[in-house]
C-alpha positions, 0 to 999 in steps of 0.5 A: 551486526556491524561487519559491513563497515569493517574490512577483513584487512584489520585482522590480517594486518593485526596477525602479521604485526602481532609479534612486533613492536608495531602491535604494541604501538597500535594497542597504545594508540587504540587505548589512549584514544578510545577511552576518551572517544565520544562513543565511550564517554556518552554510551559505554561509560553509562552502561559500565557505571550502571553495572558497577552500581548494580553489582555493588548493591548485590554484594552488599546484600543485606546491608542497609544503604539508604540514608548512609554516607557513600563517598564517590571518588571522581566525578568524570564519565563514570563517577557522575553516573554513579553519584546519581545512582547511589543518590537515587537509591537513597544514600547520602553522596559525597563527591571527591573531585580535584578538578575544580570545574567538575567539583563545581558541577557536582556541587551545583547538582546538590552533592556535598563536595571536597577536593580531597578524600582526606578532607571528606573523611574528617567531615563524615565517616562513610559506610561505602567508598566507591572509586572511579578516579583512575588514580591512587586516590586512597591513602593510608591516612584515609584508611586510618580514619575509617570506621570499623566495618567500612566497605570499599569498592571501585570501577577502576583498579588504581583506586584500590592500589593501597591494599596491595601495599598493606598485603606486602607489609604483612597485614592480615587479610582474608578472601571471602568467596563470592564477596571480596577481601577483608583486611584487618588494619589497626584493629579495624575490619575494612572490606573491599568488595570484589577482587581489585578489578572493576567490581562489575567484573567480579564473578560476573561479566556484568556489562550487557553484551548488546550494550558493549557490542558498539564499543567492540565494533569501534575497536575494530574500526579504529584498529583497521584505520591505524593498520592501514595508515589512514592517519598517523596518530603519532602515539598521541590522543587524536580525538577529532580523528578517531571520532571522525572515523567512528562517525564515518563507519556508520556504526552509530547509525546502525546502533540507533536503528537497531535499538531506538528508531521508531518503525 
C-alpha cells in the first residue's frame, strides 16, 4: 500500500548492516524517535489504547466493573485514552501522573488525581489497576495495601516489574491459562491479567493490522533515511527531522485517502 514511498535500499542496507554495531545504532535511533513521533502519538497510540481496554474487559469476563474504582497509571498518550474508555464504561477512574501539567489536565477533565500511587491507594482501594506509565510504578508498599481479589494489568511491561521480584523471592503464584497469573502475597490473592507483556498482545494480536500498517510503513521510511545517511540523528531524539521524513513520504496522505477521503 505504501511501497511507492519506500526504497528497496532500505532492505539491502539493513541486510548488509545486520551483523554489525551499526544495526544496533539504527534500531536505537528508530525506537527512540518513532515512539515519540506525531504519527505514533496521534494515530497508533489511540488504536493500542483501545485494544488494551477491550482485551482487559474480555479477560475480566463476568466481573462487575461499572461503579468500581479503576486506577490508571500514567496520563500520557496511552493513559489519557484508557482513562476515558474506562470512565465511559462506567468505572470510577483515578489517574496517577507525576507530571504536574498532565495531572492538572486530567483533573480539569474531571478525574480524581494523585501524583503517586502510594497516595491513591490510601484514598481508595481499586478493583483494577491499569499500567501505562512506562516505569516501575507499582511498589511493594502499594501491593501490601491492596485488597484481596484486586486485578492488575498493563499496556507497558515496566509497570508490572514488581511481580518479577515476588517470583524471585519465592512467593506462590500460578499461571491461569487464557487468563493471567495469580499471586499469593501476605494472604491476599492479586491477579495480573495477561502474562507481563502489554495485555492487548496476550493470546491475541489485538492491534488491527490496518491501523498498524501506517506505523510499519513509517518504520521503513525512517530506516531507509537513516541507512542512506539523509541526516545523522546522533543517537538522539530528533523529532523535527523524523516527523518531516514521515510527512514527505506521503504515507499520511495515502492513509487519509484510503480511510477518510470522501469520493
